[in-house]
C-alpha positions as CSV (number, residue, x, y, z in Angstrom):
1,X,30.9,-10.6,4.6
2,X,30.5,-7.1,4.8
3,X,29.7,-5.5,7.6
4,X,26.3,-4.1,8.3
5,X,25.2,-0.5,10.6
6,X,22.1,-0.8,11.9
7,X,20.6,1.9,13.5
8,X,17.9,2.1,16.1
9,X,14.2,2.2,14.4
10,X,13.4,5.5,12.9
11,X,11.0,7.6,14.6
12,X,7.1,7.2,13.4
13,X,6.5,9.4,10.7
14,X,5.6,12.9,11.7
15,X,1.7,14.2,12.1
16,X,2.5,17.3,11.1
17,X,-0.5,20.1,9.2
18,X,-0.8,19.6,5.1
19,X,1.0,22.2,3.7
20,X,-0.9,23.6,0.5
21,X,0.9,22.2,-3.0
22,X,3.4,23.5,-3.9
23,X,3.9,26.2,-7.0
24,X,6.8,26.1,-8.6
25,X,7.2,28.2,-12.6
26,X,8.9,25.4,-13.6
27,X,6.5,22.3,-12.6
28,X,6.8,20.4,-15.6
29,X,10.5,21.1,-15.7
30,X,10.5,19.8,-12.1
31,X,8.7,16.7,-14.0
32,X,10.9,15.9,-16.7
33,X,13.8,16.1,-14.1
34,X,12.4,13.2,-12.1
35,X,11.3,11.1,-14.4
36,X,12.3,12.2,-17.4
37,X,15.5,10.0,-17.6
38,X,13.8,6.9,-18.5
39,X,13.9,8.3,-22.0
40,X,17.8,8.1,-21.5
41,X,19.1,5.9,-19.3
42,X,20.8,2.1,-20.3
43,X,17.1,0.8,-21.3
44,X,16.3,3.9,-23.3
45,X,15.6,2.1,-26.5
46,X,13.3,-0.3,-25.4
47,X,11.6,3.3,-23.9
48,X,12.0,4.9,-26.9
49,X,10.4,1.5,-29.1
50,X,7.5,1.6,-26.8
51,X,6.9,5.5,-26.9
52,X,6.4,5.5,-30.5
53,X,4.1,2.2,-30.9
54,X,2.0,3.5,-28.3
55,X,1.9,6.9,-30.5
56,X,1.2,5.3,-33.3
57,X,-1.6,3.5,-31.9
58,X,-2.7,6.4,-31.2
59,X,-2.9,7.9,-34.6
60,X,-4.4,4.6,-35.4
61,X,-6.9,5.3,-32.7
62,X,-8.0,9.2,-34.5
63,X,-8.8,7.4,-37.3
64,X,-11.6,5.0,-36.5
65,X,-13.8,8.2,-35.9
66,X,-13.3,10.2,-38.6
67,X,-13.6,6.4,-40.8
68,X,-17.8,6.3,-38.1
69,X,-18.0,10.4,-39.1
70,X,-18.3,10.1,-42.6
71,X,-19.9,6.3,-42.1
72,X,-22.5,8.4,-40.2
73,X,-23.0,11.2,-43.2
74,X,-23.6,8.1,-45.4
75,X,-26.0,6.4,-43.2
76,X,-28.4,9.8,-42.7
77,X,-28.5,10.2,-46.3
78,X,-29.1,6.8,-47.8
79,X,-32.2,6.9,-44.8
80,X,-33.0,9.7,-46.3
81,X,-33.1,9.3,-49.3
82,X,-34.9,5.4,-48.5
83,X,-31.6,3.9,-50.4
84,X,-32.2,-0.1,-48.8
85,X,-30.0,-0.8,-51.6
86,X,-27.2,0.8,-49.8
87,X,-27.3,-0.6,-46.7
88,X,-25.4,-3.9,-47.5
89,X,-22.7,-1.8,-48.1
90,X,-23.0,0.0,-45.0
91,X,-23.2,-2.9,-42.4
92,X,-19.9,-4.5,-43.9
93,X,-18.0,-0.9,-43.5
94,X,-20.0,-0.7,-39.9
95,X,-18.0,-4.2,-39.5
96,X,-14.5,-3.9,-41.2
97,X,-14.4,-0.6,-38.9
98,X,-15.8,-2.3,-35.4
99,X,-12.8,-4.7,-36.3
100,X,-10.5,-2.4,-36.6
101,X,-11.2,-0.5,-33.2
102,X,-10.7,-3.8,-31.3
103,X,-7.7,-4.6,-33.1
104,X,-6.3,-1.1,-31.7
105,X,-7.6,-0.8,-28.7
106,X,-6.5,-4.0,-27.6
107,X,-2.9,-3.8,-29.3
108,X,-2.4,0.1,-27.9
109,X,-3.7,-1.2,-24.0
110,X,-1.2,-3.7,-24.1
111,X,1.4,-1.4,-25.3
112,X,0.2,1.4,-22.5
113,X,0.5,-0.7,-19.9
114,X,3.8,-2.1,-21.0
115,X,5.8,1.2,-21.0
116,X,3.5,2.3,-17.8
117,X,5.0,0.1,-15.8
118,X,8.5,-0.2,-16.7
119,X,8.3,4.1,-16.4
120,X,7.5,2.7,-13.0
121,X,9.6,0.3,-12.9
122,X,12.1,2.3,-13.6
123,X,11.1,5.4,-11.5
124,X,11.0,3.4,-8.2
125,X,14.5,1.8,-8.8
126,X,16.4,5.5,-9.4
127,X,14.0,6.7,-5.8
128,X,14.5,3.2,-4.1
129,X,18.9,3.0,-4.5
130,X,18.7,6.9,-3.3
131,X,16.7,5.8,-0.1
132,X,17.8,2.7,1.0
133,X,21.7,3.4,0.7
134,X,23.8,5.0,3.1
135,X,21.5,5.4,5.8
136,X,19.1,7.9,4.2
137,X,16.0,6.2,5.0
138,X,17.1,6.6,8.5
139,X,18.6,9.9,8.5
140,X,15.4,11.3,5.9
141,X,12.9,11.4,9.9
142,X,15.4,13.9,11.2
143,X,14.7,16.4,7.9
144,X,12.4,19.5,7.9
145,X,9.7,19.8,5.5
146,X,7.0,17.1,3.2
147,X,8.5,13.6,2.4
148,X,7.0,11.9,5.1
149,X,5.9,8.3,4.8
150,X,8.6,7.1,1.7
151,X,6.8,4.3,2.0
152,X,3.5,5.5,0.9
153,X,5.2,7.0,-1.5
154,X,7.4,4.9,-3.0
155,X,4.8,2.4,-3.8
156,X,1.5,4.1,-4.4
157,X,2.8,8.1,-5.9
158,X,5.3,7.1,-7.9
159,X,2.6,4.5,-9.3
160,X,0.4,7.9,-9.9
161,X,3.0,9.5,-11.2
162,X,3.9,7.1,-14.2
163,X,0.6,5.6,-14.9
164,X,-1.3,8.6,-14.9
165,X,1.1,10.6,-16.8
166,X,0.9,8.0,-19.7
167,X,-3.0,7.9,-19.3
168,X,-2.9,11.9,-19.4
169,X,-0.2,12.2,-22.8
170,X,-2.1,10.0,-24.6
171,X,-5.5,11.1,-24.0
172,X,-3.9,14.7,-24.7
173,X,-2.4,13.4,-27.6
174,X,-5.5,11.9,-28.9
175,X,-7.2,14.7,-28.4
176,X,-4.8,17.4,-30.1
177,X,-5.3,14.9,-32.9
178,X,-8.4,14.6,-33.0
179,X,-8.6,18.7,-33.1
180,X,-6.9,18.3,-35.9
181,X,-8.3,16.1,-38.3
182,X,-12.0,17.2,-37.4
183,X,-11.5,20.6,-37.6
184,X,-10.6,20.3,-41.3
185,X,-14.1,18.1,-41.6
186,X,-16.1,21.0,-39.9
187,X,-14.5,24.2,-41.7
188,X,-15.3,22.0,-44.9
189,X,-18.7,21.4,-43.4
190,X,-19.1,25.5,-42.1
191,X,-20.4,26.1,-46.8
192,X,-20.3,29.2,-47.8
193,X,-18.0,32.2,-45.5
194,X,-21.3,34.5,-45.9
195,X,-22.9,34.1,-42.9
196,X,-27.3,35.4,-42.5
197,X,-27.9,36.7,-38.7
198,X,-31.3,38.8,-39.7
199,X,-30.7,40.1,-42.8
200,X,-27.3,40.8,-42.5
201,X,-24.4,39.1,-43.9
202,X,-21.0,38.8,-41.8
203,X,-18.0,36.8,-43.9
204,X,-16.7,34.4,-41.7
205,X,-14.9,31.5,-43.0
206,X,-15.2,28.2,-40.8
207,X,-18.0,30.3,-38.7
208,X,-18.6,26.6,-37.3
209,X,-14.8,25.7,-36.1
210,X,-14.9,29.8,-34.6
211,X,-18.4,28.8,-32.3
212,X,-17.3,25.4,-31.7
213,X,-13.8,26.9,-30.3
214,X,-16.0,29.4,-28.4
215,X,-18.2,27.9,-26.5
216,X,-15.2,24.6,-25.4
217,X,-13.3,28.1,-24.1
218,X,-16.3,29.1,-22.3
219,X,-16.3,25.9,-20.5
220,X,-12.6,24.6,-20.2
221,X,-12.3,28.9,-18.2
222,X,-15.8,27.8,-16.1
223,X,-14.1,24.3,-15.0
224,X,-10.9,25.5,-14.4
225,X,-12.4,28.4,-12.0
226,X,-14.6,25.6,-10.3
227,X,-11.9,23.5,-9.8
228,X,-8.9,25.2,-8.2
229,X,-9.7,24.2,-4.7
230,X,-9.3,20.7,-5.9
231,X,-5.6,20.5,-6.0
232,X,-6.0,21.3,-2.5
233,X,-7.9,19.2,-1.3
234,X,-6.7,15.8,-3.4
235,X,-3.2,16.5,-1.3
236,X,-4.4,17.0,1.8
237,X,-6.4,13.4,1.2
238,X,-3.3,11.9,-0.2
239,X,-1.4,12.8,2.9
240,X,-3.8,12.0,5.4
241,X,-3.9,8.2,3.4
242,X,-0.6,7.8,4.1
243,X,-0.8,8.9,7.1
244,X,-3.4,6.5,8.4
245,X,-1.8,3.7,6.3
246,X,1.6,4.3,8.6
247,X,-0.3,4.4,11.6
248,X,-1.9,1.0,11.2
249,X,1.8,-0.9,10.0
250,X,3.4,1.0,12.9
251,X,0.8,-0.7,15.3
252,X,1.0,-3.9,13.3
253,X,4.8,-4.0,13.7
254,X,4.6,-4.1,17.6
255,X,1.6,-5.7,18.2
256,X,2.9,-7.8,21.2
257,X,4.1,-4.4,23.1
258,X,0.5,-3.1,22.7
259,X,-1.3,-6.5,24.1
260,X,1.2,-6.7,27.1
261,X,0.5,-3.0,27.7
262,X,-3.0,-3.7,26.5
263,X,-2.8,-0.3,24.6
264,X,-5.6,-0.8,22.1
265,X,-8.1,1.3,23.5
266,X,-5.4,4.5,23.4
267,X,-4.3,2.4,19.9
268,X,-8.1,3.0,18.6
269,X,-8.4,6.4,19.6
270,X,-5.2,7.0,17.9
271,X,-6.4,5.3,14.6
272,X,-10.2,7.4,15.4
273,X,-7.7,10.3,15.4
274,X,-6.1,9.6,11.6
275,X,-9.2,8.8,11.0
276,X,-11.2,11.8,11.8
277,X,-8.5,13.9,9.6
278,X,-8.7,10.6,6.8
279,X,-13.0,12.1,6.4
280,X,-12.5,15.3,6.8
281,X,-10.2,15.4,4.0
282,X,-12.9,12.9,2.1
283,X,-15.5,15.3,2.6
284,X,-13.5,18.6,1.3
285,X,-11.9,16.5,-2.3
286,X,-16.3,15.2,-2.4
287,X,-17.2,19.1,-2.1
288,X,-14.4,19.6,-4.6
289,X,-15.5,17.0,-7.1
290,X,-19.0,18.1,-6.5
291,X,-18.6,21.9,-7.9
292,X,-17.1,20.4,-10.5
293,X,-20.0,17.8,-11.1
294,X,-22.6,20.5,-11.1
295,X,-21.3,22.0,-13.9
296,X,-19.6,19.0,-16.0
297,X,-23.5,17.6,-15.8
298,X,-25.2,20.6,-17.3
299,X,-22.4,20.7,-19.9
300,X,-22.4,17.4,-20.9
301,X,-26.1,17.1,-21.5
302,X,-25.9,20.5,-23.2
303,X,-23.2,19.4,-25.4
304,X,-25.0,16.9,-27.3
305,X,-27.9,19.2,-27.6
306,X,-26.1,22.4,-28.9
307,X,-24.3,21.5,-32.1
308,X,-27.2,19.7,-33.5
309,X,-29.4,23.4,-32.6
310,X,-25.9,24.8,-34.3
311,X,-26.7,22.9,-37.7
312,X,-30.6,22.6,-38.0
313,X,-31.6,25.9,-39.5
314,X,-29.2,24.8,-42.4
315,X,-30.8,21.6,-42.3
316,X,-34.5,23.6,-42.5
317,X,-33.3,25.7,-45.1
318,X,-32.2,23.0,-47.3
319,X,-28.9,23.9,-48.3
320,X,-27.4,20.6,-46.5
321,X,-29.2,17.2,-46.0
322,X,-29.6,15.0,-43.2
323,X,-26.3,13.0,-43.3
324,X,-24.8,16.1,-43.8
325,X,-26.1,18.1,-40.8
326,X,-25.2,14.2,-38.5
327,X,-22.0,14.9,-40.1
328,X,-21.8,18.3,-38.9
329,X,-23.0,17.4,-35.3
330,X,-20.7,14.6,-34.7
331,X,-17.7,17.0,-36.1
332,X,-19.1,19.8,-34.0
333,X,-19.0,17.5,-30.8
334,X,-15.9,15.8,-31.5
335,X,-14.2,18.8,-31.6
336,X,-15.9,20.4,-28.8
337,X,-15.2,16.9,-26.8
338,X,-11.1,17.4,-27.9
339,X,-11.2,21.1,-27.0
340,X,-12.5,19.7,-23.8
341,X,-10.4,17.9,-22.7
342,X,-9.0,20.2,-19.2
343,X,-12.5,20.1,-18.2
344,X,-12.8,16.0,-18.0
345,X,-8.9,15.5,-16.8
346,X,-9.6,18.2,-14.1
347,X,-9.8,15.6,-11.2
348,X,-6.9,13.1,-12.6
349,X,-4.4,16.1,-13.2
350,X,-4.9,17.2,-9.5
351,X,-4.0,14.0,-8.8
352,X,-1.5,13.3,-10.4
353,X,-0.4,16.5,-9.9
354,X,-0.2,15.9,-5.8
355,X,1.5,12.5,-6.4
356,X,4.1,13.9,-8.7
357,X,5.0,16.8,-5.9
358,X,5.4,14.3,-2.6
359,X,7.7,11.9,-4.9
360,X,9.9,15.3,-5.9
361,X,9.6,15.8,-2.0
362,X,11.0,12.7,-1.3
363,X,13.6,12.5,-4.1
364,X,15.4,16.5,-2.7
365,X,15.3,15.2,0.7
366,X,16.9,12.4,-0.8
367,X,19.2,14.6,-2.5
368,X,20.0,17.0,-0.1
369,X,21.3,14.0,2.2
370,X,23.5,12.9,-0.8
371,X,24.7,16.4,-1.7
372,X,25.8,16.7,2.1
373,X,22.7,20.0,2.4
374,X,21.6,18.0,5.2
375,X,21.6,20.0,8.1
376,X,19.8,23.5,9.4
377,X,20.3,26.7,10.8
378,X,23.9,26.8,9.0
379,X,25.2,23.8,11.6
380,X,28.9,22.5,10.8
381,X,28.9,19.2,9.7
382,X,30.9,16.6,11.2
383,X,34.0,15.1,9.2
384,X,34.3,11.0,8.5
385,X,37.7,10.5,7.9
386,X,38.6,6.6,6.4
387,X,42.5,6.4,6.8
388,X,44.6,3.4,6.4
389,X,45.5,3.1,9.9
390,X,43.8,0.7,11.9
391,X,42.7,3.5,14.5
392,X,39.1,5.1,15.3
393,X,39.8,8.2,16.4
394,X,38.0,11.2,17.4
395,X,39.1,15.0,17.4
396,X,37.6,17.6,18.7
397,X,34.5,16.5,18.4
398,X,31.3,18.2,19.1
399,X,27.4,16.1,18.8
400,X,24.6,17.8,18.2
401,X,20.8,17.7,17.5
402,X,19.2,18.3,14.5
403,X,18.6,21.6,15.8
404,X,21.7,22.9,16.7
405,X,21.7,21.9,20.8
406,X,24.7,20.4,21.6
407,X,24.8,16.7,23.4
408,X,28.4,16.1,23.6
409,X,31.3,18.6,23.4
410,X,35.2,18.8,22.8
411,X,35.5,14.7,22.1
412,X,38.6,14.1,21.7
413,X,40.1,10.1,21.9
414,X,42.0,7.5,20.5
415,X,41.0,3.9,20.1
416,X,43.8,1.7,18.1
417,X,43.0,-2.0,17.1
418,X,43.0,-4.8,20.1
419,X,41.4,-1.9,22.5
420,X,38.9,-2.6,24.9
421,X,37.0,0.5,25.8
422,X,33.6,0.7,27.8
423,X,31.4,3.8,27.2
424,X,28.6,4.8,29.5
425,X,27.3,7.8,31.4
426,X,24.8,10.0,29.6
427,X,22.3,6.8,27.5
428,X,20.9,9.9,24.5
429,X,25.0,11.0,24.0
430,X,26.3,7.4,24.1
431,X,24.0,6.6,21.4
432,X,24.2,10.0,19.4
433,X,28.2,8.3,19.4
434,X,27.1,4.8,18.2
435,X,24.7,6.6,15.3
436,X,28.1,8.8,14.2
437,X,30.8,6.1,14.2
438,X,28.3,4.0,11.8
439,X,27.5,7.7,9.9
440,X,23.9,7.5,10.9
441,X,24.7,11.6,12.9
442,X,25.9,14.3,10.4
443,X,25.0,16.7,13.4
444,X,28.2,18.7,15.6
445,X,32.1,19.7,13.9
446,X,34.9,17.8,14.2
447,X,36.4,14.8,12.8
448,X,36.1,11.2,13.0
449,X,39.1,8.7,11.5
450,X,37.8,5.1,10.8
451,X,39.2,2.4,10.1
452,X,39.9,1.4,6.5
453,X,37.1,-0.3,4.4
454,X,33.3,-1.1,6.5
455,X,36.5,-2.5,9.4
456,X,33.4,-1.5,12.0
457,X,31.0,-4.0,12.7
458,X,27.7,-2.7,14.9
459,X,25.7,-4.8,16.6
460,X,22.9,-2.6,17.9
461,X,20.3,-3.2,21.1
462,X,18.3,-5.4,19.0
463,X,19.0,-6.7,15.5
464,X,17.4,-6.5,12.5
465,X,15.6,-9.7,11.1
466,X,14.4,-10.2,8.2
467,X,11.0,-11.5,7.6
468,X,11.7,-15.1,5.7
469,X,14.2,-18.1,7.0
470,X,15.9,-18.4,9.8
471,X,19.1,-18.5,8.3
472,X,18.7,-15.8,5.9
473,X,18.0,-13.5,9.3
474,X,21.7,-15.1,11.0
475,X,23.4,-14.2,7.1
476,X,22.2,-10.8,6.7
477,X,23.3,-8.9,4.5
478,X,25.3,-11.6,3.1
479,X,23.4,-14.2,1.0
480,X,22.7,-17.8,3.4
481,X,24.2,-19.8,-0.6
482,X,28.1,-18.3,0.1
483,X,27.9,-19.5,3.4
484,X,30.1,-22.9,4.0
485,X,27.5,-25.6,4.9
486,X,27.8,-26.3,8.8
487,X,28.8,-22.8,9.6
488,X,25.5,-21.8,10.7
489,X,24.6,-23.8,12.5
490,X,27.9,-24.3,14.8
491,X,27.3,-20.6,15.3
492,X,23.8,-21.2,16.5
493,X,25.4,-23.8,19.3
494,X,28.2,-20.9,20.0
495,X,25.8,-18.4,21.0
496,X,23.1,-20.3,23.0
497,X,20.5,-21.0,20.3
498,X,21.1,-24.6,19.4
499,X,17.5,-25.3,20.0
500,X,16.4,-23.2,17.1
501,X,18.8,-25.4,14.0
502,X,16.1,-27.4,13.5
503,X,14.0,-24.2,12.3
504,X,16.7,-22.6,10.5
505,X,14.8,-23.0,7.5
506,X,11.5,-22.4,8.7
507,X,9.7,-19.2,7.1
508,X,8.8,-16.1,9.8
509,X,8.5,-12.5,11.0
510,X,11.4,-13.7,13.9
511,X,11.4,-10.5,15.4
512,X,7.5,-11.8,16.9
513,X,9.1,-15.2,17.5
514,X,11.8,-15.3,19.3
515,X,11.9,-13.5,22.9
516,X,14.4,-10.3,23.5
517,X,17.3,-12.3,24.7
518,X,17.3,-14.9,21.8
519,X,17.4,-11.2,18.9
520,X,20.6,-11.0,20.7
521,X,22.1,-13.9,20.8
522,X,21.4,-14.3,17.7
523,X,23.1,-11.3,16.8
524,X,25.9,-13.2,18.2
525,X,25.7,-15.7,16.4
526,X,25.1,-12.9,13.3
527,X,28.8,-11.5,14.4
528,X,30.9,-14.7,14.5
529,X,30.0,-15.3,10.7
530,X,31.5,-11.8,9.8
531,X,34.6,-12.2,11.9
532,X,35.3,-8.2,11.9
533,X,38.1,-6.7,13.7
534,X,36.6,-3.9,14.9
535,X,33.3,-4.7,17.1
536,X,30.4,-1.6,18.3
537,X,28.1,-3.3,20.6
538,X,25.3,-0.7,21.9
539,X,23.2,-2.6,24.6
540,X,23.7,-5.4,23.2
541,X,22.9,-7.7,25.9
542,X,20.7,-5.9,28.2
543,X,18.1,-8.4,27.8
544,X,19.8,-11.6,28.9
545,X,20.9,-12.2,32.6
546,X,24.0,-12.0,34.5
547,X,25.3,-15.0,33.1
548,X,23.8,-15.2,29.6
549,X,26.0,-11.6,29.7
550,X,28.6,-12.9,30.9
551,X,29.0,-15.8,28.5
552,X,28.5,-13.7,25.3
553,X,31.3,-11.2,26.3
554,X,33.7,-13.8,27.0
555,X,32.5,-15.2,24.1
556,X,34.1,-12.2,22.3
557,X,36.9,-12.4,24.3
558,X,38.1,-15.7,22.7
559,X,36.9,-15.5,19.5
560,X,38.6,-12.4,18.7
561,X,41.9,-12.5,21.0
562,X,43.4,-9.6,18.6
563,X,40.0,-7.5,17.9
564,X,38.7,-4.0,19.0
565,X,35.4,-4.2,21.2
566,X,34.0,-0.8,22.2
567,X,30.6,-1.2,23.8
568,X,27.8,1.7,25.4
569,X,26.7,0.3,28.3
570,X,25.5,1.1,31.9
571,X,25.8,-1.0,34.1
572,X,29.2,-2.1,36.7
573,X,29.6,-5.7,35.4
574,X,30.6,-4.8,31.7
575,X,34.1,-3.2,33.2
576,X,35.1,-6.7,33.8
577,X,35.7,-6.7,30.1
578,X,37.5,-3.6,29.2
579,X,40.5,-1.9,29.3
580,X,39.3,1.4,29.6
581,X,35.6,3.8,30.3
582,X,35.2,6.6,28.0
583,X,31.9,8.3,30.9
584,X,30.2,10.9,29.6
585,X,29.1,13.7,32.3
586,X,27.3,15.9,32.2
587,X,28.8,19.2,33.8
588,X,27.3,22.5,33.5
589,X,24.0,20.8,31.7
590,X,26.6,19.8,28.8
591,X,28.2,16.3,28.0
592,X,32.3,16.2,28.7
593,X,34.1,13.1,28.5
594,X,35.9,11.3,31.3
595,X,38.8,9.0,30.2
596,X,39.8,6.3,32.7
597,X,41.7,2.7,32.5
598,X,40.3,-0.1,34.0
599,X,41.7,-3.2,35.6
600,X,39.6,-5.6,33.8
601,X,39.2,-9.5,35.9
602,X,38.3,-11.1,32.2
603,X,41.9,-11.2,29.6
604,X,42.0,-12.0,26.0
605,X,43.4,-15.8,25.8
606,X,45.9,-15.3,23.9
607,X,47.2,-12.9,26.9
608,X,47.2,-15.1,29.3
């Protein structure tokens, strides 16, 4: 099984002021780079087939209102002529139109939703693979920029990014086809190109089309001007929604610690502050929406009456029939409705764009980690050098904080296979050295030469216990089905957890069920299953009593007599199990390393 590198829990999501939404010139190009690969990947033919089906059904959807428009003209002409005999044929035609509309709409809904979930699955997988790889899910928390709450961005913002994109693209395509269809109809219904106004004649071919264009342009311009604050308001609200969710999840994960410290009142105050931010963001969005709705509600009512008022003079003059009047009014409404797409979808576009930018910000941060462009201020990067030698070596290693402040200076040391090394002294520097070796801390300079492959098995202060069966927690990250039967049970008894063997197949949140000492013993059981030759412990026995620590350290020496043991610890008893000590000492405000030999009281059984 592969060894796992697990660092301490990532820090809380930063509660930073919300930045204004990005306004890059190439926003659509950035969106295509982010999500457009769906149509060029391994399943491109499936994606193209779904997209083609949705487009074809959208074209069919446009046929329905065109048919209704023609049907309306014939209905009102029959009414005007009191032609009762035509009603049977008109009712039959209406039934066919309704049936076709039901079939087309249902088929379109199924195809569209299948496209949405397929696209979402592709983008989610892409971002998840970038996020949950090489410790990026941990490192990204230290980067500057707008990429907090990655869980919310992956679960919610990717959903909005893909679902709304399909919805908006469909409605835009539908509106475009409506515009083409009804522009032709309205142009024909405009009649004579000569328009008479106050005794004057003007040559305006298709004058009703031009009136509709001017009418829609005025409405769209006003709506876009009034809707500018909405994009900022939506982005702000989504950020505070994510902060609120993160706070609730964080409290749930630390429920026991909060209960023991009676910290509920403080948590409620914290939630109150998060909710107050969210409420203010909600109110800002409400105000922005109200500004839009003041206009759109007036516009929607006017749009129903205006086409009739435009066509009525020709009907009163007797140049057109009632059917043509109603057909003209409906064609005008359809054309204006198609041209009013920006007004009708302004709020949705704002929410979609805000989500796209949130996903893009996370993806940019992950890409910077992947490409190595992660550091601030020109700080050099620690070079990790895998070698074929059975050796862990530090050469001129300087560890810094992300802002460039030094933590550990100029460490040069070699740890060969079979050595036992205790690292003590400054806890913060020791933990960062642990992270450096694990590849979780790139800030600094110098180099680290690593033994071949994933040879080092890292045991953090608390082992990660996934929610599920206890057997899966012990074998993590391996597959329990691949473990020889009886091996897990033997390992549990070996580390003093025999009382839990009967519960190996119970599913629980084991971080909440097991005591801290039991969790650390479980980490040693996991170690027995992996059988590594390089073991790096980060205070992995601090929850055990003196006897328990002695049992676990002796277990390591007995089970891995030729292995390498590197331990971060800060009490004298650990000296008995190691041959060397790297003491991290503060000198003139800088932490340096003192390498000393030890005389352990406990030696490898193989050497006895």
